[in-house]
C-alpha positions as CSV (number, residue, x, y, z in Angstrom):
1,M,103.7,86.6,68.6
2,A,101.6,85.4,65.3
3,A,101.9,86.8,61.7
4,D,98.1,88.4,62.4
5,E,99.3,89.9,65.9
6,P,102.5,91.8,65.4
7,N,101.8,94.3,67.6
8,L,103.6,93.3,71.4
9,L,103.7,94.1,75.0
10,A,105.8,92.2,77.2
11,A,107.5,92.1,80.8
12,A,111.1,93.2,79.8
13,L,112.7,91.6,83.5
14,G,109.9,89.3,85.2
15,G,106.9,90.4,87.5
16,R,105.4,89.3,90.1
17,S,102.8,87.1,87.7
18,T,102.6,85.5,84.6
19,R,99.8,83.5,85.1
20,L,97.3,83.4,82.2
21,G,94.0,85.1,82.8
22,D,95.7,87.3,86.3
23,V,93.8,90.8,84.9
24,P,92.0,93.3,86.7
25,D,88.7,92.7,87.7
26,D,87.1,95.5,85.5
27,I,89.5,94.1,82.6
28,Q,88.1,91.0,83.0
29,R,84.6,91.6,83.8
30,R,84.6,93.8,80.2
31,Y,85.2,91.3,78.0
32,F,84.8,87.8,77.2
33,T,87.8,85.1,77.1
34,D,88.0,82.0,74.7
35,G,91.5,79.8,75.3
36,R,91.3,78.8,71.5
37,G,94.3,79.9,69.0
38,G,96.8,80.2,71.9
39,G,96.7,81.8,75.0
40,L,93.9,83.3,76.2
41,G,92.0,85.7,73.8
42,Y,90.0,88.6,74.9
43,Y,87.2,89.6,73.0
44,L,84.7,92.5,72.5
45,D,81.1,90.3,73.0
46,A,80.3,87.1,72.0
47,T,80.3,87.2,68.6
48,S,83.2,89.1,67.6
49,P,85.8,86.7,65.2
50,T,88.9,88.0,66.6
51,P,90.4,89.1,69.8
52,V,90.8,92.7,70.9
53,F,93.9,91.1,72.2
54,R,95.4,87.9,73.3
55,D,97.2,87.0,76.7
56,R,100.2,85.1,76.6
57,G,101.2,85.2,79.8
58,D,104.3,87.3,80.0
59,R,103.6,89.1,77.0
60,L,100.5,90.2,75.4
61,T,100.2,90.7,71.6
62,A,97.5,93.0,69.7
63,A,95.8,92.9,66.2
64,R,95.4,96.5,66.2
65,N,96.3,99.7,67.4
66,D,93.4,100.9,69.2
67,P,94.2,102.9,72.3
68,N,91.3,101.6,74.4
69,A,93.1,97.7,74.3
70,I,96.2,99.4,74.7
71,R,95.5,100.9,77.7
72,H,94.3,97.7,79.4
73,M,97.2,96.0,78.0
74,V,99.3,98.2,79.8
75,R,96.9,98.0,83.2
76,I,97.4,94.2,83.3
77,A,101.0,95.1,83.0
78,Q,101.0,97.0,86.0
79,H,98.7,94.9,87.8
80,R,101.1,92.2,87.4
81,D,104.0,94.1,88.7
82,W,105.8,94.5,85.6
83,T,108.0,97.1,85.7
84,V,109.7,97.2,83.2
85,V,108.1,96.4,79.8
86,L,109.2,95.9,76.1
87,V,106.6,97.3,73.1
88,R,107.1,96.1,69.3
89,G,104.9,96.8,66.1
90,A,103.2,99.5,64.7
91,P,104.9,103.0,65.3
92,E,101.3,104.0,66.8
93,F,101.0,101.0,69.1
94,R,104.4,101.5,70.5
95,R,103.6,105.4,70.7
96,E,100.2,104.8,72.5
97,A,101.9,102.1,74.8
98,W,104.0,104.0,75.7
99,L,102.7,107.4,76.9
100,A,99.8,104.6,78.7
101,G,103.3,103.2,80.2
102,R,104.9,106.0,81.3
103,L,101.4,107.7,82.6
104,A,101.4,104.1,84.6
105,D,104.7,104.5,86.4
106,L,106.4,101.7,83.3
107,D,109.6,101.4,82.5
108,V,108.3,101.5,78.5
109,R,111.1,100.0,76.0
110,G,111.3,99.7,72.3
111,Y,110.0,103.2,71.5
112,R,111.4,106.8,71.4
113,P,109.3,109.2,71.9
114,T,109.8,112.7,70.1
115,A,109.3,116.4,71.9
116,R,105.5,116.1,71.1
117,D,105.4,113.2,72.2
118,V,106.5,114.2,76.2
119,Q,103.8,116.8,75.6
120,E,101.6,115.0,75.2
121,L,102.5,113.0,77.8
122,Q,102.8,115.7,80.4
123,R,98.8,117.2,79.1
124,R,97.7,113.8,80.3
125,L,100.0,113.6,84.1
126,D,98.2,117.4,84.4
127,A,94.8,115.7,83.3
128,A,95.5,113.0,85.6
129,R,96.6,114.8,88.7
130,R,93.2,117.1,88.5
131,R,91.1,113.9,88.9
132,D,92.5,112.4,91.8
133,I,92.9,116.5,93.3
134,Q,89.0,116.5,93.1
135,P,87.9,114.1,94.4
136,L,90.4,114.4,98.1
137,N,89.5,118.3,97.2
138,D,85.7,116.5,98.2
139,R,86.5,114.6,100.8
140,L,88.5,117.1,102.7
141,N,85.5,118.8,102.3
142,D,83.9,116.9,103.7
143,A,85.8,116.0,106.5
144,H,86.4,120.1,107.4
145,Q,82.5,119.8,107.7
146,R,82.0,117.6,110.7
147,P,81.8,117.6,113.8
148,R,84.8,117.6,115.8
149,D,84.0,114.4,117.8
150,R,83.0,111.8,114.4
151,G,86.1,112.0,112.6
152,P,90.0,112.0,112.9
153,D,91.8,115.5,113.5
154,D,92.2,117.4,110.0
155,A,92.2,120.9,110.4
156,G,96.1,121.0,109.1
157,A,95.1,118.7,106.2
158,R,95.1,121.2,103.3
159,S,98.9,122.6,104.4
160,R,100.2,118.7,104.9
161,L,99.5,118.6,101.3
162,R,100.4,122.5,100.0
163,A,103.8,121.1,102.4
164,V,104.1,118.0,100.9
165,E,104.2,119.6,97.1
166,A,106.5,122.2,98.1
167,V,108.9,119.3,99.3
168,V,108.2,117.1,96.3
169,R,109.0,120.1,93.9
170,A,111.9,121.2,95.4
171,R,113.4,117.8,96.2
172,V,112.6,116.1,92.9
173,P,113.6,117.3,89.1
174,N,111.8,114.5,87.3
175,T,108.2,115.9,86.7
176,V,107.3,112.3,86.5
177,E,108.4,111.4,89.6
178,Q,106.7,114.2,91.0
179,D,103.4,113.0,90.1
180,R,103.8,110.0,91.5
181,I,105.2,110.9,94.8
182,L,102.4,113.0,94.6
183,A,99.2,110.7,94.1
184,S,100.8,109.0,96.7
185,A,100.9,111.7,99.1
186,R,97.5,112.8,98.7
187,D,95.7,108.9,99.0
188,R,97.9,109.0,102.0
189,I,96.3,111.8,103.3
190,A,92.5,110.6,101.9
191,K,92.6,107.5,103.7
192,W,94.2,109.5,106.4
193,L,91.3,111.5,106.5
194,E,88.7,108.6,106.3
195,R,90.2,106.2,109.0
196,G,90.6,108.2,111.5
197,A,95.0,107.2,111.3
198,R,98.1,109.1,112.3
199,F,100.7,109.6,109.7
200,D,103.1,112.9,109.0
201,P,102.7,112.8,105.0
202,V,105.3,115.6,105.1
203,K,107.8,113.4,106.6
204,L,107.2,110.6,103.6
205,A,106.5,112.9,100.7
206,E,110.1,113.4,101.7
207,R,111.6,109.7,102.3
208,D,109.6,109.0,98.8
209,A,112.1,112.0,97.7
210,S,115.1,111.1,98.8
211,Q,114.6,107.3,97.6
212,S,114.0,109.2,94.7
213,R,117.0,110.8,94.6
214,S,119.0,107.7,94.7
215,R,117.6,105.3,92.6
216,S,118.7,108.9,89.9
217,R,122.3,109.0,90.8
């Protein structure tokens, strides 16, 4: 790692990809890229002298502690299936990388969170859950107002969502894992409403809760 890029987020246990430039499409569109200086640099505009962060395949490095850049680095790690990541560098960088990483359900090593960090993570999780719930509620309302012959059988969608939450809250003690399972369940129900696919989200939630308990043993 270059001396002028002291902050690092790396794949600790490998992942699906360590290919330079393997990033989400919206991040690719947001930055300008240049291969000079080692790896692939990501620049805010065509005239910036230094990259916001640099892609080195199995690790991402940055010179600054920019929260937006850190969140983009975490999204790249998530995109590449780096389920376990190592962070090094300034405390501010490692703290934000831990928060963004845990929010993305990554196992982040290299930073020991404080009690206030844990509280901040919970607030971000709550905010993310509210953002997830509102679009789902809108789709549930739309589905409820559709004529019966134009959409799937959605009469029990809301009650199913409440049942899913009850199962998860009762069986999974870890709040971060609860939020991950619930977000997945909401997405499944929304897709069910949109596509007319038939499944039982309560049973899926029970399965996910059981798998979560097995992993925690």
